[in-house]
N, C-alpha and C positions, 0 to 999 in steps of 0.2 A: 064610570062616575064614584061608586061607592069607595074605590081606590083612593082617589084623590083626595075625598074627604077625609082617608085615614092618614093620607099624607098631610095635609092640611092641619089636621090636629097634632102630628107629631113635631111639625114646625112650629106650632103655638105653644107646645110644652117646652121646646126649646126655649122660645120666647118669654115665657112665664117663670121657667126656671132661672133664667138671666135676670129677669127683673126681682124676683125673689131674694135673691143671691146681693144685686145692688142695692134693694129696699133697707137691708139686714147689714148691710156692710158697715154703716156708719157704728155700729154695736160692736162688730167684730173688731173695726179700727180702734176704738174707744178701749175696749179690752185687751187688744194685742199690746196698745199704747202703756196701759197701767201695769202691763205685765213686763214689756221691755223697757221703759224709761224713757223720758225725753230725749232726743237728739240735740247737738249743739246749735243745730241750726234753729232748733226751734226756741231757744233761750229767749232770743226778742219778744217772740209773741207770749211768751210766758211771763215777762217781766213786764208786758203792757198789759196784760190779762185779756188779750184778745182772743184767745184759744176758745173753742165753743166748750160749754158744761159739758163734764165727763171726759174731757182730755185734760183735766189738770190734775188728775191723781184721784179725784175722788170718783165715786161709783156711781153716784146719783140714787134714784129711789130703785129698791130691790124690785118691785112689782109695778107692771105698767098695764095699761087697759087691752084687752086681747082684740080689741078691732084692728080689723086689716091682718089679724094671723093666720086665720083659717080659710079666708076667699082663695089667694091665690094657690095653696095646696088641692083645695076642694076642686077649683077649676082645673087644674093638672090631672087629677084624677079622673075626673068626667071626661076630659079630651083622652086619656089613655085609654079608658075603657072603649071610647068610640074608633080609636084607631085599631088595638086588639080586635074589634069587633068586624071593623072594616077586612081586616086580614083573615079572621076566619071566615067570613062571607065569601072571599074571593075563591079560598080552597073549597067552600063546599059547592060554590056553582061553578070551580073548574076555569076559573078566570086564565087561561093561558097566555095572555098578554103581559102578565108579570113572571118575570124569568124566576122568581120563588116558585110559586106554584108550578110553573112548566116542570122546573128540575125534582121537585118533591111530591108530583101527584100524577094523578093518572084518571081517565073517566071512569074505567075498571075498579079503582081502589075502593074499597068499601066505604063508607060515611063516616064511621067511627076513626078510620086512619087519616081519612081528608082533613076532619078536624083535628086529629092530634097532630099532624103533620105543619102546623100552622105554628108550633112551638120548637120544633126539630132545628130549623135550618138555622145558620147564626143570624141571619136579620130578624126573623122569628123570635129566638132567644133573647134577644137584646131588648126588642120592643116589650117580650112581657118581662124582662128586668126593669124597664123604665115604669112599666105598669105598676109593679111593685113596689117600686120605691117611692111613687107617688100616692100610692095607698097607705104607706108607711110613714109618708110626712105629713099626710093629712091626720092620722091617726095619732101622731105626735102634737101636730097642731091641737087637735080636739083636747087632748090631755092636757096640753097648758093652758088653753084658756079654763079648763074647769077647776085647775087647781091656783089661778091665777098667774097671768103671764110674767116672767122674769127677763132681765137683760141676758141672761144666760141662755133664756129660752131664744129669744130671738137670734143670738148668735148662734145657734143649733140649728135654726131654721133657716137663715142666711147659707149656713154652709150645706145643707141638705139641699138649698137651692143649687148650689154649684154642682153638687153630685148629679141631681137630676139632669142639669143642662150639658153635664159631662156626659151622660149616658145617652141624650138625646141626642146629641151633635154624631158620638159614636154611630148611633143607628142611622142616623140620615146620612154622614159621609161613606160611612165602610160598609156598611150594610144594610140601604133602603129596601124593606120590604115591598114597598111600592112603586118602585121603579119599573116604568114598562120597556117593554122591547119594542122594536121597529116593526118587525113582523111576527105574528104570533104562530107557533106552532100547530098543527092540524091537533095534537094532543099531547101530553106530560111524558115524561120518563119516567113515572112512577116513583113511589115512596121506597127505597132501601129495605130490600126484606128482612133484614136483621134488626131494622128499625119498626115493622109492624108487631107491637106488642103494646099493653098498655101501661106494662112497667116502665119501658124506655120513652114513653110519651110523658107520663107525669113526673119522671124524675128533674128534666130540665126545672118545670113551674115551682116543684118543690123545693129544689136548690136555690132559686132565685127568692122565693120567699124568704128563705134563711138569710141569704146575704143582704135582702132589703133590711130587715131587724137589725144586720151587722152596721149598715150605715146609718141608723140611729143611734146605736151607740158609739161609733166614731163620732158622730156629729156633736151630739151632747160630751165626751169626753173631751175633744177638740175645743168646746167652748167652756168648759170647766177650767182648761188648765192655766187660761192668764190670773185667776184669781186663787188659783189651787184648791178651787172648791172641791175638791174629791172627799166630801165628808159622807155622813151616813146618809143624807138626803138624796144626796147623788147617787150612791150605790143601790136605796131603794128604788129611785126611779128606775133605774136600768135592769132590775130583777126582771121582770116581765120580758122585756124586750130580750135579756139574754138565754130564757128558758126556751123563747118561742122560735129563735133562732138556732140554739142547740136542736130542739127536736126537729127542725123543719132540716136541718143540716144531717141528722142522724137517721132522718126517714129516706132522704138522697142515699145516703152511704148504704143504708138496708136495702132499697130499692135495687140499687146498682149492682149488688153482691147476689141478690137473688134472679136478675136477670141474667148474669154471668152463669150462673148456675143453671137455670132451667134452659133458656135460649140457646147458650153457645155450644152445647153438646158436647163439652170436655170434663163435665165432672167435678170442677173446683168454681170457687165462689170470688175468687179476686185476683185481678190480673198484675196489678203493681205496673197497671199503664199510666200515661200523663192525663189522661179523662179522671180516674179512680182517684189517682194524689192529687189532685187539685180539687177532689171534696174532702178527701181527708186533713190538707192544710188547714183551714179554716175550722173545721170541728175538733182538732185537738187544739187549737188556741183557744176557742170558745170555751171548750170544757175547762181550761186551765184558768180562763177568766172568771167562769160559774164560781169555782172555788174559793179564788183570791177576792171576789167581790163579796161572797159571804164572810169571809175573815173582817174585810173592811166593815161591814154593816155590822158585825157584831163588837168588834174590839176596835175599829177604825184606825188600823194599822195597815201596812204592805200597801199604800197609797201610790207610791210610784211604780211599783212592779204593775198592781192592778191597772194603771191607766196606759202601761206600754202594751199590756196585751189586750186592752180593749182597742188600742190604735193598730197594732199588728192583724188581728183577728180580720177587720175587714181588709185590710191590705194583702192580706196570704187570699183571701177569697177573691177580691178584685184580680189580684196577679194570676191566680190558677185558672181563672175564667177566659182572662185575657191569652195566656198561654194555650190553651184548648183551643179558643176561638181563633186565634191568628194562625195564618200560615209562614210561619218563622223558620222553615228547614232552608238547608241549604247554607254555605258562605254569609259572611256577614255581610257585605256588600249587596249581594243580591236578594238577600232578605229585606236588606233597608228599601232598596228602591221597587220592591215588589209588595211591599205592605206601607207604603209612605204615609196613607194615612192612619192607619193603626198605629205607628209609630209616633207621629203626630198627637194622637191621643193618649198615647202612652206617656209622652212628654207632659201634656195637661194634668194627669192623673200623678205622677210623678211629682209635678209642683205641689199639688196639694196634700201628698202625705210628707213632702218635704217641709211643708211650711208646719204641718202637726207634728213632726219629730223634733224641729227646731224648736217649738213651741214648749215642747216636753223637756227639751234639754235645759232651755231657760228657766223653766219653772219647777223643775224636779227639786229643786231645794229647798222650797216654799212647802212641798207636800212631806217634807221628811219630819218626824215626830220622834219625841224622847220618849214612846211609849214602849217598853220592851216585855219579852216573853219569855219562857223558858225553854231550852232544846228542847224538851220534854212536853211538847204541848200541843193542842190540837192546831194551832197557828202555824207552827213549825212543820207538823205534818202536812197541812194541807199547802205551804207554799213548797215543799219539796216536791210535793205532787204536781203543781203546776210548772215547776222547774224542769222535771220528768217530762212533761207533756210538750214543753216547749221544746226541749231537746230533739224528743221524737219526730217533733213537727219539721224540725231544721234537719235532721236525718233525712225526711222523707224529701224536702226540698231539694237538699244537694243530690241526691240520687235522679232525680228529677230532672234538674236543670244540668245537672254533668254533661251528657251527652249533647245536648244544644249547644251549649259553649264550648265543646270540642268541635264538634262539627263545624260552628261558625269560625272559629280560628285557626283550625289546621286542616277543616276538612275532613277527619277522621269520622267514620260512622261505626258507633259501638252502641251496644244496648244495654242497660242495667235494667237485671229482670228481677224475679222475686230472690233468689239465692242472697244476693246483695241487701234486700231490704229484710229478709229473715233475719240474716245474721247481724245486719248493724242494730235492728230494732229488739232482739231477745234481750241485750245485755240490758237494756231500758225498760221492757214490757215486764220483766220477772220481778225487780227489785219494786216496779210501781203496783204489780199484784199486790205484792208483801204488805208495802204501805197502805195500798186500799183496803186491807183486812183491818187492822187495828186504827188508823188514823181516826174513822168518827168516832170511837170509842173514848179517845183522848180527851181530857178536860182542858179549857180555855184557860192561858195563862201560864198553868204549871201544873205537872201532875209527876207522879211517883213511878218508879219502872215495878217496882214489887206490886202496885195498884193493876197496871197495866197487864203482869203475868198472871194475876189473878182472872182479871176478865178474859185473857185471850187463851188460858189451857184449854177450854174446850174446842177451840178451834183449833189449835196446835196437835191435839190428839186425833181430832176428825181427820186432818190433813196427814199425818201420817198413817193411820189406819186406812185410808184411800189409797195413798202410795203403796203401801204394802201389799195390800189386797192386791191392787193391779199388776204390782211385778210378780207377786208370786204367782198368779194366773199367767203373765205372759212374758216371761222371763228374756225374752228376746225385743222387749219394749225400746225403742228409744229414748235415752235419758230426760230430753227435753219436752215432749208431750207428756211423757210421766210426770216431770214436775208440774207441767202446765196444768194437768188435773190437780193434782194436790194444791197448787194455790189457787184453785176454782173453789175447792172444797174449804180453806182457809177462810175466803171472801164471803163464800155463801152462808159457810157455819158463823162468821163472826157478825155478819148483817143481821141474821134471824136471832143469834143469842143477843144483841145490844135491843132489838125489838120486844124480846122476851124480858129483857131486864126492865127497860121503859114500861112494859105492860104490867108485869105480874109482878114485878118486886116494888113497884111505887104504891104507897098507900093509896087508895081509893077514896077513901071519907064516905063508905057509903053508898058511893053512886055508882060503884060497878065500874068493870074494866073498859067497857065501851067509853066511857068518859075520858079514860085513859088514852085511849085510842083517840078521840078527838084533839085531847092537851096536846099532841105529838106534833100536830099542825100539818099543811098538806107538804112543806117544804121536806121534813125529815121522810114521810112515805115516798116522796116521789126521790129522794136519796136513795132509801132503803130499795126501791124496785129497779133503781138505775145501776145499784151495785150487783143486786142479785141477778140481775140481766146478764152483767157483765161477767159473773162467774158462770152462769150456764152456759155463756156463748164461749168460755173458754174451754169448759170443760167439753162441751159438744165437739168443737175444732179439734181438741186435742186429742180424744179418742177415737175420731173419725181417721187422724192423721196415724196412729197407733193400730188400729184394726179394719183399716180400707183395704179391701179386695177388689182386684181388677182381671177380668178373662177379655181377651180378645182372640176371635176365632172366625173359620169360616162355618158359618151354621146353613144346613140344609134343612128342608120342611120335615118337621116331625122333631128333630132333633132336640136331646135335652141338655139344659146347661145347669150345672148345680153350682152355687157361688153362697156361700154363708149357711144359715138355715133356710135356703130358698130353694126351690128348683124350677125353673122357667123353660117350657117348652115353646118352640119355635113352631109356627103354623102356617109360615110363609108371608108374600108381599103382594098387595094388590094394588093396580094402579086406578086412582080416582080422580074426578076434577075437584078442584078446589073453587073459591069465590073468585080469585084472580091469579089462582096457580094448579098446576097441576102436579099430584103426589102420589110417591110409591110409599104404602103404608103399611108395615108388617105388623103382625100381631104375635104376642106372647102371652101366655098363659102361666100366671105364678102358683106354684103350689108349697104350700108347707106343711109337715106331716102328712103328704099325700092329699091332702084337701086344696082345689082351689081356692084362692084368697083375692086375686085383683088379674087384671089384663091391663096390659101395657102396648102402646100403640107407637112405637116411635116411627119418625115419618123421613122422607127425603123428598124436599119440594124443589119444584123448577117454575120459577117465575118468567115468563116469557117475555114480559116486557122488559125487562131488565136484563135477561139471558144470564140469569145467576140462581145456582142450586144452593139449596141451605139443609143443613141436618138439624131436624127437631127429635131432641131427646125426649123420653118421656119418662116420668119419674112417679115412683109409689113410695109413699110415704108410711112404712108400717111401724110397728111397736119397738123392731130391734134398730130401726134404721131405716134409710134408703135406698131403693132400687134404681139405679140409675142407668138406662138402657138407650142405646142409639145405633142406628145402624147405618151401611156404608154401601158403596158398590159392590157389585158384582163380583166375587173372588175368580182368580184362575179355575179354582177346581169345578167351578160352577154353583158354587154357594155363595152367601149372602154374608158380608164381613158384618161380625156384631162385636158390641163391646157391652160389658155389661160392667157395671161397680157398685158393689155393696159397701155402703157409708153409714157405719154404724152411729147412732145418737145424732146424724145430721139434724134431726128436726130440732135438737136444742138449739142449734146456732141462730135459727130463724125465731125460736120462743124465747132466747135470751134478747134479741135485738126488738123484738115485740115488748117484751117487758122494761127494756131501757125508755122506749117511745111512751110507753103507758106511763112510767114515772114523769117523763117531761109533759104530758097532756096533764096529768094531775095537779102541777103546778100551775100550769098555764088557765085550766079549766077554775080551779078554786078560786085562785087569783080572780077572775074576771066576775064569779059569783058574788064573792065576799064584798068585792068594790060594789057592784051594783045593788045589794043589799043594803049597803053603809049610806050610800049617798046617790045611787043612780047614775054615775058617771062612769065615762071607761078606766078602765085599770090603768093607773099610773107607776 
């Protein structure tokens, strides 16, 4: 019965989302009419004065009452919580009359994994996307009421109503989590063993939280297009949403990378498969939008380009999710017939995006201003940065969808793997890192080349010293990772040098350097943390590529394995029972300088419910790098197949990602705190 409550709540969300869209459609139509102009068929009505106010070309009052703005979003948010709670309850009590529970749970599955399984299947993921979007809609509605509701806010709420309704329809039609089967099985199929880890369970919710923020950016931008109202107020309004989306999407990428590194037992941290590329697409475009939004807020320029990025970021996130969640493999006719519901919903979203891009095309001319800036300026640097990020996103998109299109139309099956993405993105990534070093130090509007050289000489010297040091120590080092380490030093030194300049070269007027740190503001500190994090990540990844060592052998009990500065002693394998699996757990004692420093326990697990065997690597994070150990089956000579990898500076990769997320969190948290201190309302 609880599942039926959830199903009814989901239907009500669809109805209320449609009502919200219809309720605010007049504002959307009025705004569109003012942007596109009257049609010849409207001429008699205009001449007779019978058109409603607001469709005669005047904008009417800029602020309206907040009554009626928040009740619908509030009701949808409450209903989404009820639906989500109903699904989680069904997994907890193992209600196998629901196919989604029977397919992803089992009575022996640990409770934490049963709860997490509610977010893993397509239906559960779509339901959570609906929930996060309704929450974002409610927060935006409350912000609008707090600052005074404008007609533009009403248009944005109407568009958000359309988005919620489409997502709810997609969930009900194509992936209904509350659909019951005629005959319930005695037990479920169990959760896929590769998904039985916390990181894999929380990645999806974090991703959809980021996409919910992008939906608000899309709606507000769409609403601002008719009047070309992409001004500093619009930019200020979207700043927290941009940072929330960027941080959550970055968190999903970091979790995906760490999960691949720790769970897949292959010693690398990015697959370049469809699901991971679907994470990169919106993050790259959101990063570009964050930079251009800052330029618009500061100098009121780059309006059309910023608007295009705002629309495209949500489009990329939605398209990537659709691509991952839909089974569109095989020839095109077969894919269309077997995914009719998905294709119908795809058409619905395409109509929404087509309307947004058509409005952008008609209104872009009104956003162009006569403000110019020098080729050598921060505006130029950040614009070029956003262009490179957009080209990188386009490259990832092409590499992801090309095999799919080829299979649709020719039936050929090909795989585009890491070699393509690495070779295609290096010519974009290296100049981007070079630009990242000095762009934050550029002056607004105009700068001098000799001034840039003066500010960047320390970073240039440090970069050259690092490259020479690594090259002299490792003559056979590949040039690309070597250049990556040098550019990482360039970005790192430039960021710290600029921070030093602002802290210690500026007069403190007797108030101390701590006051200078306060004056820098959270946005500057957020940027500095993010850039330093990227530098550390690139340095760690490049060093790991240069110095990585790998040994695969058949090991016998008591055998020693030397790799890097470590010696591993193999102690054998023990057969042990797990909570819902049986495991063959190996033991390795790690020695450094003849002293034991760690123990590693890689496993081979067998899950009888699914009949699947998985390898669980064990990793030790040492001060020199990571030891990554995995075991396999028994070899022909009676030993055990063992693979040991030594990855120097690999912890730098995770530390760099963490610093980037801290940078985003600084911007979000300080914004909220300052807003509440100011007037006690949510940050807008």
